[in-house]
BAFIKOL-895429 format. One record per residue (C-alpha): y, z, x. Coordinates in pm, 1 decimal. Each point is the difference from the previous one (the first is absolute). Layout:
N
((Y Z X))
...
***
This chain:
503
((0.0 0.0 0.0))
((267.7 -134.6 234.6))
((290.7 62.2 -239.4))
((-67.0 373.0 -35.3))
((309.6 213.0 70.7))
((175.2 324.8 -88.0))
((347.2 26.9 -150.0))
((55.5 361.8 119.1))
((-217.1 8.1 311.2))
((144.0 333.0 123.5))
((-212.5 177.8 -259.7))
((-305.1 -107.8 199.3))
((96.0 260.5 260.2))
((-126.5 259.9 -247.9))
((-332.8 -180.8 -43.2))
((-177.8 154.4 304.3))
((80.1 346.4 -131.2))
((-128.2 -89.8 -345.0))
((-318.9 -150.8 145.9))
((-51.6 307.8 216.7))
((-2.7 208.8 -316.9))
((-318.8 -171.9 -120.4))
((-240.7 146.0 258.9))
((200.2 323.1 8.5))
((-29.7 35.2 -376.2))
((-373.5 -71.1 26.7))
((-52.7 267.6 268.8))
((209.5 262.6 -180.2))
((-176.6 -65.0 -328.3))
((-346.2 16.4 161.3))
((78.9 331.5 167.4))
((138.2 140.4 -321.7))
((-307.5 -120.2 -185.0))
((-231.2 151.4 261.9))
((178.0 333.3 -22.4))
((-20.8 -3.6 -377.4))
((-369.4 -90.5 -2.2))
((-81.8 314.1 200.5))
((137.2 208.6 -283.7))
((-122.9 -193.2 -300.3))
((-289.6 -208.3 -107.6))
((227.7 -274.6 -124.3))
((-145.1 -317.6 146.7))
((305.9 -218.8 -51.3))
((377.1 41.2 16.9))
((250.8 -271.5 -87.0))
((224.6 129.7 275.9))
((-134.8 -241.8 261.3))
((44.4 -310.3 -213.3))
((341.8 100.8 -133.8))
((135.9 65.8 348.6))
((-112.5 -337.8 129.9))
((131.7 -180.0 -309.4))
((344.3 158.4 41.3))
((8.5 -92.8 368.6))
((-92.1 -357.6 -89.7))
((275.5 -5.1 -266.5))
((248.6 104.1 267.8))
((-108.4 -293.3 218.7))
((46.6 -242.9 -289.0))
((339.9 149.4 -83.6))
((118.3 -54.0 357.8))
((-119.4 -360.6 -13.9))
((182.4 -48.1 -329.9))
((321.4 138.4 148.1))
((-27.9 -252.1 284.6))
((19.2 -282.0 -260.9))
((-296.0 -223.0 93.2))
((52.2 -369.1 -72.7))
((-224.7 -301.6 5.6))
((10.3 -336.4 -164.5))
((318.8 -200.2 -52.0))
((204.0 -151.6 -278.5))
((263.5 -269.5 24.1))
((366.6 75.0 -75.9))
((303.4 -224.5 2.8))
((308.5 145.2 164.9))
((328.0 -156.8 -100.6))
((284.2 3.3 252.0))
((326.7 -25.7 -183.1))
((337.7 138.2 -83.3))
((351.9 -111.7 -72.4))
((202.3 -234.7 218.8))
((336.0 134.7 117.0))
((255.6 -204.0 195.5))
((302.7 185.6 136.1))
((318.1 -200.5 56.4))
((219.4 187.1 248.6))
((364.9 -75.0 72.5))
((61.8 -1.6 379.3))
((349.2 -148.0 -2.2))
((272.4 158.2 212.9))
((136.0 200.8 -291.9))
((-325.5 197.9 -3.3))
((116.3 165.1 322.2))
((265.3 197.1 -191.3))
((-45.3 374.4 25.9))
((90.6 107.7 -353.5))
((-376.0 58.0 -35.0))
((-117.2 212.9 292.9))
((-80.0 -90.4 267.0))
((70.6 -355.4 -117.6))
((-77.5 -204.3 -307.6))
((-274.4 -193.5 177.0))
((-156.9 308.7 157.8))
((-6.5 181.2 -335.0))
((-150.6 -306.5 -166.6))
((-265.8 -36.6 271.7))
((-109.2 362.5 -31.8))
((-22.7 -14.4 -380.6))
((-183.6 -332.1 5.2))
((-253.9 116.5 259.9))
((-73.7 311.3 -207.4))
((-28.0 -207.6 -317.7))
((-254.7 -231.3 162.1))
((-193.2 296.9 135.5))
((-64.0 115.3 -360.0))
((-140.6 -334.9 -113.2))
((-360.9 64.7 95.9))
((-220.8 -290.0 -112.1))
((293.6 -234.1 -62.2))
((120.0 -294.4 209.5))
((352.5 -4.3 136.6))
((225.3 -255.0 168.6))
((350.1 2.9 147.5))
((280.2 -256.2 -14.8))
((329.4 59.5 182.1))
((319.2 -189.3 -71.8))
((355.1 -43.8 115.7))
((146.5 -349.9 -33.6))
((-354.9 -126.7 -50.4))
((-343.0 163.9 -24.0))
((-308.6 46.4 215.5))
((-347.6 143.8 -59.9))
((-63.0 297.2 227.0))
((-360.9 34.1 -115.0))
((-199.6 -154.6 -289.2))
((-209.3 191.3 -253.2))
((-217.5 257.2 173.1))
((-190.0 320.1 -76.7))
((63.9 137.7 351.5))
((265.9 249.2 -105.6))
((23.2 164.6 341.9))
((82.5 -331.8 165.8))
((245.8 -80.0 -278.7))
((185.0 328.4 56.4))
((20.7 -71.0 373.1))
((156.1 -340.7 -62.5))
((247.9 144.3 -250.7))
((116.1 266.2 244.8))
((62.3 -272.1 261.2))
((227.6 -209.5 -222.6))
((348.4 -27.5 143.6))
((321.6 -121.0 -161.6))
((224.8 -284.7 106.2))
((-53.5 -372.7 5.5))
((-282.7 -38.7 252.5))
((-211.7 -295.1 -120.1))
((200.8 5.2 -324.1))
((319.5 -171.7 -100.4))
((309.2 214.2 -44.0))
((89.0 102.5 -350.5))
((-185.8 158.0 -289.9))
((-219.5 -200.0 -232.5))
((-218.7 213.2 -222.8))
((-100.1 -317.6 -183.4))
((-178.4 -135.1 309.3))
((-195.4 325.5 33.7))
((-107.1 4.4 -364.5))
((-103.3 -366.0 8.3))
((-210.0 51.7 312.6))
((-162.1 311.2 -148.3))
((-108.5 -197.5 -306.1))
((-190.8 -238.7 224.8))
((-198.2 274.8 173.6))
((-210.9 114.4 -294.5))
((-370.1 -81.2 -18.1))
((-36.1 -223.4 -304.2))
((-378.4 48.7 0.5))
((34.9 373.7 -69.0))
((40.7 90.1 -366.4))
((197.6 320.6 2.5))
((334.5 170.5 36.9))
((271.0 -150.9 220.8))
((314.7 183.8 98.2))
((309.3 -95.4 200.2))
((210.1 285.6 139.6))
((352.5 -99.5 102.6))
((180.1 246.7 227.8))
((363.6 -90.8 69.2))
((360.7 118.9 -3.4))
((77.7 -271.6 -254.9))
((230.8 -214.7 211.2))
((-76.3 -366.1 -57.7))
((153.9 -298.5 176.6))
((-275.9 -251.5 -71.2))
((-161.8 -153.5 -308.4))
((-37.2 148.0 -346.4))
((-247.3 291.0 19.1))
((-6.9 37.7 -378.7))
((-154.7 -346.2 -31.6))
((-264.5 93.2 255.6))
((-67.0 323.9 -187.1))
((-36.9 -192.2 -326.0))
((-256.1 -224.0 169.7))
((-204.7 308.1 86.6))
((4.9 116.3 -360.3))
((-104.5 -346.8 -118.9))
((-317.3 30.6 209.6))
((-76.2 352.4 -123.0))
((97.3 170.3 325.6))
((142.5 351.5 -31.6))
((327.6 81.2 174.6))
((143.6 325.7 129.9))
((345.5 7.1 159.8))
((111.4 286.2 224.6))
((351.8 44.9 133.2))
((99.6 139.0 339.4))
((346.8 134.3 75.9))
((285.7 145.5 -203.9))
((281.6 -143.7 -213.5))
((247.0 151.7 246.7))
((-160.0 -209.0 270.5))
((-9.3 21.0 375.8))
((124.9 -187.7 304.6))
((-231.9 -277.0 122.7))
((-86.3 53.8 368.6))
((-75.2 -281.8 244.8))
((-103.6 13.9 364.6))
((250.0 -118.7 256.9))
((-165.5 -274.7 204.7))
((187.7 104.7 314.7))
((-14.9 379.6 -2.3))
((-311.5 38.1 -218.3))
((174.6 265.3 -205.3))
((31.7 7.6 -376.8))
((342.1 -75.8 -144.6))
((124.5 -65.7 -354.5))
((-14.9 -355.2 -130.6))
((357.3 -118.6 -65.7))
((141.9 -270.0 -221.4))
((257.3 -262.5 99.7))
((280.6 249.9 -50.8))
((-161.4 247.2 237.3))
((-100.2 241.9 -276.3))
((-341.6 166.6 12.5))
((-238.4 -159.6 -249.0))
((-125.4 249.0 -259.7))
((-322.2 -83.6 -184.5))
((-50.0 155.6 -343.6))
((-308.9 33.3 -212.8))
((10.9 -259.9 -278.4))
((-194.6 175.0 -274.3))
((124.0 -239.7 -267.2))
((-148.1 -293.5 190.8))
((-331.1 179.2 54.8))
((-23.5 93.0 -368.6))
((65.2 -363.1 -89.8))
((-288.8 -111.2 223.5))
((-231.6 258.1 -158.5))
((103.5 -103.6 -350.3))
((-50.2 -370.1 73.9))
((-349.0 71.6 129.2))
((-81.9 224.7 -299.4))
((-48.2 276.5 253.8))
((157.0 334.2 76.5))
((280.9 122.2 222.7))
((-106.2 321.8 174.9))
((338.1 121.3 118.1))
((108.6 61.5 359.4))
((-200.1 302.3 115.4))
((-256.9 -119.5 260.0))
((-207.1 325.7 4.9))
((-91.6 -60.4 -365.9))
((-124.6 -354.1 67.7))
((-365.3 84.3 91.6))
((-61.9 190.9 -323.6))
((151.4 -276.1 -211.3))
((-207.0 -271.0 167.5))
((-322.8 200.9 -24.8))
((59.0 71.1 -367.5))
((72.6 -365.3 -79.0))
((-299.0 -130.5 195.5))
((-226.3 248.7 -181.0))
((93.0 -169.0 -326.0))
((-76.6 -353.1 120.6))
((-326.5 -181.1 -66.0))
((-220.8 27.4 306.1))
((-104.7 -332.5 147.5))
((-357.6 -69.0 111.0))
((14.6 -224.9 301.1))
((-330.2 68.1 173.3))
((-346.5 110.5 -105.3))
((-282.0 128.2 220.4))
((-355.9 79.3 -104.3))
((-136.7 307.8 170.5))
((-326.0 195.2 -14.2))
((24.3 355.8 -127.7))
((-283.3 249.0 65.8))
((-163.7 157.3 -304.9))
((22.6 378.9 -28.6))
((-339.4 176.0 -35.8))
((99.0 367.5 36.4))
((-61.6 59.4 -371.5))
((-376.7 -24.4 50.9))
((-2.6 269.1 269.8))
((236.3 224.5 -195.4))
((-212.1 -31.1 -313.6))
((-319.4 75.5 193.2))
((158.1 305.9 162.9))
((120.9 130.8 -332.5))
((-340.2 -56.9 -159.4))
((-174.3 195.0 278.7))
((247.3 287.2 -30.0))
((-52.2 20.8 -376.5))
((-376.4 -19.4 42.6))
((-6.9 273.7 264.0))
((229.6 221.3 -207.3))
((-219.4 -41.9 -307.0))
((-316.8 81.6 194.0))
((160.5 305.1 158.9))
((116.2 139.0 -330.8))
((-337.7 -74.0 -157.1))
((-183.7 184.0 277.0))
((239.4 300.9 -7.5))
((-9.0 23.7 376.8))
((185.0 309.1 121.1))
((193.2 -196.7 264.5))
((152.4 -247.2 -243.9))
((346.6 162.0 21.0))
((28.1 -88.6 366.6))
((-152.5 -342.3 -52.6))
((258.6 -74.1 -268.7))
((251.7 -54.6 276.6))
((-190.4 -308.3 118.1))
((34.5 -190.7 -330.4))
((369.7 86.0 -7.3))
((47.3 -134.4 352.8))
((-193.4 -314.8 -82.0))
((199.6 -55.9 -316.2))
((325.3 38.2 195.7))
((-117.5 -272.3 236.4))
((-97.4 -222.7 -289.7))
((343.1 45.1 -157.6))
((159.1 -73.7 335.5))
((-202.3 -318.2 24.6))
((109.6 -106.3 -346.4))
((362.7 79.8 81.4))
((-14.3 -245.0 289.7))
((-44.4 -278.3 -253.1))
((352.5 55.1 -132.5))
((134.9 25.0 354.0))
((-175.6 -320.2 102.4))
((129.4 -186.1 -305.4))
((353.4 119.8 74.3))
((-23.1 -116.7 363.1))
((-136.5 -337.8 -105.9))
((285.9 -31.9 -247.8))
((256.7 65.1 271.9))
((-169.6 -260.7 217.9))
((13.6 -249.7 -286.4))
((369.0 80.5 -42.1))
((61.7 -66.6 369.8))
((-164.2 -338.3 -48.0))
((221.1 -81.3 -298.6))
((-271.6 33.1 -265.8))
((187.4 201.3 -263.8))
((-249.5 -61.2 -280.2))
((-290.1 104.9 222.1))
((183.4 315.0 108.7))
((75.2 93.6 -361.0))
((-362.5 -47.4 -103.5))
((-126.6 214.0 289.2))
((252.2 276.1 -73.3))
((-101.4 7.7 -365.9))
((-360.3 46.6 118.2))
((108.3 274.2 242.2))
((187.4 178.0 -278.6))
((-311.1 -13.1 -217.5))
((-205.9 151.9 284.4))
((247.0 285.1 55.0))
((245.4 29.9 -292.6))
((154.0 319.0 138.5))
((112.6 -153.6 330.3))
((376.4 -29.5 -34.0))
((42.0 -219.3 310.2))
((-229.3 -266.8 -143.6))
((201.1 -1.2 -322.2))
((322.2 -28.1 200.9))
((-139.2 -292.7 198.0))
((-106.1 -172.5 -321.0))
((346.8 48.7 -149.6))
((165.8 -137.7 314.5))
((-213.7 -315.1 8.8))
((45.6 -57.3 -373.8))
((375.9 29.7 56.7))
((-18.8 -251.0 282.5))
((-182.9 -236.9 -233.5))
((273.9 42.3 -261.0))
((-238.5 175.4 -243.3))
((238.0 287.8 -67.2))
((-144.0 103.0 -338.6))
((-342.2 56.3 159.8))
((158.3 182.1 293.7))
((155.6 266.0 -225.9))
((-327.2 166.5 -115.3))
((-140.5 -24.1 354.0))
((300.0 192.9 133.0))
((-15.4 251.6 -286.1))
((-362.6 77.0 89.9))
((113.8 121.1 343.7))
((266.2 236.5 -140.7))
((-252.9 280.0 -46.0))
((-121.2 -8.9 361.1))
((-3.8 344.5 158.6))
((158.2 -137.5 317.1))
((376.1 35.4 -54.2))
((71.1 -295.3 229.9))
((-223.1 -230.7 -203.4))
((144.7 129.5 -327.5))
((354.4 -63.8 128.0))
((-98.4 -349.3 113.1))
((-150.6 -60.2 -344.4))
((332.2 85.9 -167.7))
((177.9 -237.6 238.2))
((-255.3 -274.3 -64.9))
((35.4 48.4 -375.0))
((377.5 -28.8 33.9))
((-32.9 -337.8 175.0))
((-226.2 -143.4 -269.9))
((222.4 123.1 -283.0))
((306.1 -139.6 178.3))
((-157.1 -346.3 12.2))
((-84.5 28.8 -371.1))
((366.1 73.4 -73.7))
((-68.8 357.2 -115.0))
((279.7 151.9 207.1))
((20.1 340.4 -169.7))
((-372.9 58.1 46.0))
((26.3 -121.9 361.0))
((283.0 245.5 65.9))
((-207.8 282.6 -145.7))
((-295.4 -95.2 222.8))
((211.2 -6.5 317.1))
((159.6 331.6 -95.8))
((-339.2 164.4 -52.0))
((-114.0 -133.5 335.8))
((304.4 147.3 173.7))
((-82.9 342.2 -141.4))
((-328.7 -21.1 191.8))
((145.7 -169.0 308.9))
((371.3 90.5 19.1))
((29.1 -131.2 358.5))
((-123.3 -350.9 -82.8))
((308.1 -209.1 81.3))
((-155.5 -326.0 -120.6))
((-81.2 143.1 -343.3))
((347.6 153.8 -19.2))
((153.0 -340.4 68.1))
((-215.4 -152.7 -274.9))
((117.1 273.5 -237.1))
((362.2 -76.6 89.3))
((-41.7 -372.0 -59.2))
((-143.6 51.1 -348.7))
((256.7 268.4 -83.4))
((290.3 -227.8 83.6))
((-148.2 -276.4 -209.1))
((-11.9 237.8 -296.2))
((321.4 192.8 72.5))
((295.5 -178.1 161.7))
((161.8 336.0 74.4))
((-145.4 235.2 266.9))
((-242.2 256.1 -147.6))
((121.9 358.9 -43.4))
((-98.6 264.5 252.2))
((-251.1 196.6 -208.5))
((-277.4 50.4 251.7))
((-179.1 -323.2 -88.5))
((-50.3 -260.3 273.7))
((351.0 -129.6 62.6))
((76.6 -340.8 149.6))
((203.6 -25.6 317.4))
((344.6 -157.0 1.5))
((-34.5 -234.1 298.7))
((-139.2 -307.5 -175.8))
((189.4 -317.9 -78.9))
((99.4 -133.0 -341.2))
((-243.0 -67.0 -280.7))
((-43.2 -357.1 121.9))
((-174.0 144.3 303.0))
((-255.0 202.8 -195.8))
((-359.9 -85.0 81.9))
((-316.6 74.8 -192.1))
((-228.3 276.0 126.8))
((-234.6 -104.9 277.6))
((-345.1 -95.8 -123.3))
((-287.8 243.0 63.2))
((-257.6 -93.8 261.8))
((-370.8 87.9 10.3))
((-120.5 238.8 268.0))
((-336.3 74.5 162.3))
((-176.6 331.0 -6.0))
((-128.0 8.8 -357.3))
***
């Protein structure tokens, strides 16, 4: 049987001890029987057989806990996800420092973090000034993508001078994989200055092809001086117009809103730190594309047979012992308890294994497969709050918010305060996506009572509060939003929950 294996092989370390108990149990039982026979004429005692049976049950329980597997079944793993193309403004105005440390630096940091959260999705980057260039095409290598983003510099190197958001949007539209049937998203990050073609027409072309559009601003309406590097001294100096006045670049929010409206998309405001959460939330609601399929062989679990045999032997030995009224049965009762604990442990590994396989499927982009495995894991161990949280997170990522709500509610009763707090937060995210803002606020508030130092959940609470109440909330001891955020246009939805290992 060449395909024989163990899923939890570390349990086999206990097998020598369990096997050693077989001859030991035989010797102890024989000596006890010999001693008893010198005092009684009883020719037979069940003690010998019961002891050996319990030792054998312990061996089977250890084997069950090790999760023996043999035989294989075929499974199709889908690799998929949304397609996201970022269009980044690298014109000279992006060097202004009204967004610290500069507009471009702030945009790079936010964009790299946003891409880092898009596990299972494909991302691409287009940069533009007077014209546009592809920095990298669609890829799932998020680490490499982040490295490239951090290396992007401003200016006109390899690009014409000026600012043409239209060229960036048009080039982004050409990068999508037409063979993949799923969500497509263009993310425009710019200060809004435009000296080229009509970006609203390019945005409308995206909408006509069913491509989602998010527009993020960088900078402030007050603006900042545009720095340039002196070719002689190498030092930065302000860019000046023909009259010798320093050129001030200002955020054009009206222009950015017009682009978003033309593309039937959304303007996210001009607060780069909120960009990753907004992108993750939007991508979670997109249809997931399937662009590759691989057939793999999955080993078949057989631990149930060993667990059932161990349990049957324990029950048989217990019945015989009680029937025989042996005086040592009180001590022997500890052996069935120990064996049963091992059997339960072996069964519990089924839920753990299903959870781990679900997370692997999620890494490979197979959302449907991950959801199915997590439902099975929840059925194996309904009281495991982490499994329910993982199920809720993956359902949220698939856009199945109504199903995610009961999964999150199931984890609310977990005895672990951290899991219960995370369940309240997860529930808040699902309710937010369903438009039930008051219930979402209540969920975030309940979570903060369990985890008052959770800054992320506090921010989510603040976002929902401000959507419901334009005025700051009163200071009455309830979680109170901070006062350092931008205007309502900059509000972002709560970050989507993510599944975690360790069920």
